[in-house]
N, C-alpha and C positions, 0 to 999 in steps of 0.2 A: 573526496569523495570514498575514497578508501576507508575512512574511518566510518562513514555511515554503513561500507559493505562488511567490515569487519563486525556491526554490530549487530548484524542479523544473528550472529553466534550468541549472543547473550541472552540467559532465561527471557530477559525483560521481551525481545523479539521475537520469540518462541512462543511467551502467550499472546503477541500480538499474530499469531501467524496462526494461534489456536482459535483467536476468536474471529477468525473468516468462516468459522462454521456456524458462530450464532444467527438469528435471522437478521439480527441488526446489521452486522458485518456483509449481510448478505444484500440487504437493500442498496449497501454502499456502493457494492459490486454492479447493482443493477441501475444507480445513479452513473458509473461509469459511461453507458450508453448513453447521456444524456448531452448535451454540448457542453455544458459546465463540466462533467466530468470525464469527456473529452478531453477538454483544455487543459483540465487538471493531470489529467494521463501522462499527457506528452510533455508538460512542464517536467513531468515527475522522470520520466525518462531520459529527455534532456539534461534534466540534474544529474541522474547517475550515468553517464556519460562523460 
C-alpha cells in the first residue's frame, strides 16, 4: 500500500483531489453515507491500513 500512498503525490492524484470540488464528486461523498458507501469506505480504510 506504500505505492498507493506515493501515488497521492503524483499530478494524477492531485487531479482526483481537485475533482472532489465538483458536484459529481459531492454526490459520491453523499453516497458514502449509504450502506453501500459505508461498506466501500470500510474496505478502503482496511486496505490502506
